[in-house]
C-alpha positions in Angstrom: 6.0 -7.6 -4.2 5.2 -6.0 -0.8 1.5 -6.4 0.0 1.5 -4.6 3.4 3.6 -1.7 4.6 4.2 -0.9 8.3 5.1 2.5 9.8 5.4 4.2 13.2 8.2 2.2 14.7 11.0 3.9 16.6 12.8 4.4 19.9 10.8 5.0 23.1 11.4 5.1 26.8 10.1 2.5 29.2 6.4 3.3 29.9 6.0 5.3 26.8 3.7 4.8 23.8 3.9 4.2 20.1 1.3 3.7 17.4 2.0 1.5 14.5 0.0 1.5 11.3 -0.2 -0.8 8.3 -1.5 0.0 4.8 -2.2 -2.3 1.9 -0.1 -2.0 -1.1 -0.9 -3.4 -4.6 -4.2 -4.9 -3.6 -7.0 -4.4 -1.1 -7.5 -6.3 2.2 -10.5 -4.3 3.2 -12.7 -6.4 5.4 -10.1 -9.2 5.6 -8.6 -10.6 8.8 -5.4 -8.7 9.8 -2.9 -9.2 12.6 0.3 -8.1 14.2 3.3 -10.2 15.0 6.8 -9.4 16.4 10.2 -11.0 16.3 13.0 -10.2 18.7 16.7 -11.1 18.0 17.2 -14.9 18.5 13.5 -15.6 19.0 10.7 -17.0 16.9 8.1 -14.7 15.4 5.3 -14.3 18.0 1.7 -13.4 17.8 0.7 -10.0 19.2 -2.8 -9.1 18.2 -5.4 -9.8 15.5 -8.8 -8.5 14.3 -11.4 -10.4 12.4 -13.7 -9.3 9.6 -16.5 -8.7 12.1 -14.3 -6.8 14.5 -13.5 -9.5 17.0 -10.1 -9.1 18.6 -7.6 -11.3 20.3 -4.3 -10.5 22.1 -1.3 -12.3 23.3 -1.2 -12.5 27.1 2.0 -10.5 27.2 0.3 -7.4 25.7 -3.3 -7.7 26.8 -4.4 -4.5 28.5 -1.5 -2.5 27.1 -1.9 -2.9 23.3 -5.0 -2.2 21.2 -5.6 -3.2 17.6 -8.0 -1.4 15.4 -8.9 -1.0 11.7 -10.3 1.6 9.3 -12.0 -0.5 6.7 -12.6 2.4 4.3 -8.9 3.3 4.3 -7.9 -0.4 4.4 -5.5 0.2 7.3 -4.9 -1.4 10.6 -3.2 0.1 13.7 -1.6 -1.1 16.8 -1.6 1.3 19.8 1.1 0.3 22.2 1.0 1.8 25.7 3.1 1.2 28.9 5.9 -0.2 26.8 8.5 -2.5 28.4 12.0 -3.5 27.3 10.7 -7.0 26.4 8.5 -5.3 23.7 11.6 -4.5 21.7 11.3 -6.3 18.4 10.6 -6.0 14.7 6.8 -5.7 14.3 5.1 -7.2 11.3 1.7 -6.6 9.9 -0.1 -9.7 8.4 -3.3 -10.4 6.5 -5.1 -13.2 4.8 -7.3 -13.0 1.8 -10.5 -14.3 3.4 -13.4 -13.2 5.5 -13.8 -14.7 8.9 -15.2 -13.9 12.3 -12.2 -15.6 13.9 -9.0 -13.5 14.5 -6.3 -16.0 14.0 -3.1 -16.1 16.1 -1.0 -18.5 14.1 1.7 -17.4 11.6 0.5 -20.1 9.2 -3.0 -18.6 9.0 -1.6 -15.5 7.2 -0.4 -15.3 3.6 0.6 -11.7 3.3 3.2 -9.9 5.3 4.9 -6.5 5.5 8.6 -5.8 5.7 8.4 -4.9 9.4 9.1 -1.9 11.5 11.6 -1.7 14.4 10.4 -0.9 17.9 13.0 -0.3 20.6 12.2 0.3 24.2 15.1 1.6 26.2 15.7 0.3 29.7 
């Protein structure tokens, strides 16, 4: 069963913006660590951004300064605001969560036990 559901993906021009969102399905992840990962064709799933239970955030070097992760604890949602998009940002973006409280925003795939189905982001050259 799907635990997380992403939305907001689509086609955008270089330099444009998109806002992705992730909502919990079937159970609550309110207050838990959440993150975003992405996977381009022929590449491994890569870390993008994460936010801890206490609001600490961490970003991949490739997106730092352009992407912002945020959460609405009451609504149990997490968002990823993506600005100044580049062709290399093209990928399927996945929302991830783990069923624990921590002040550390993990950047490893293995640290997360729950995943969404992904949403496609395509940045045209």
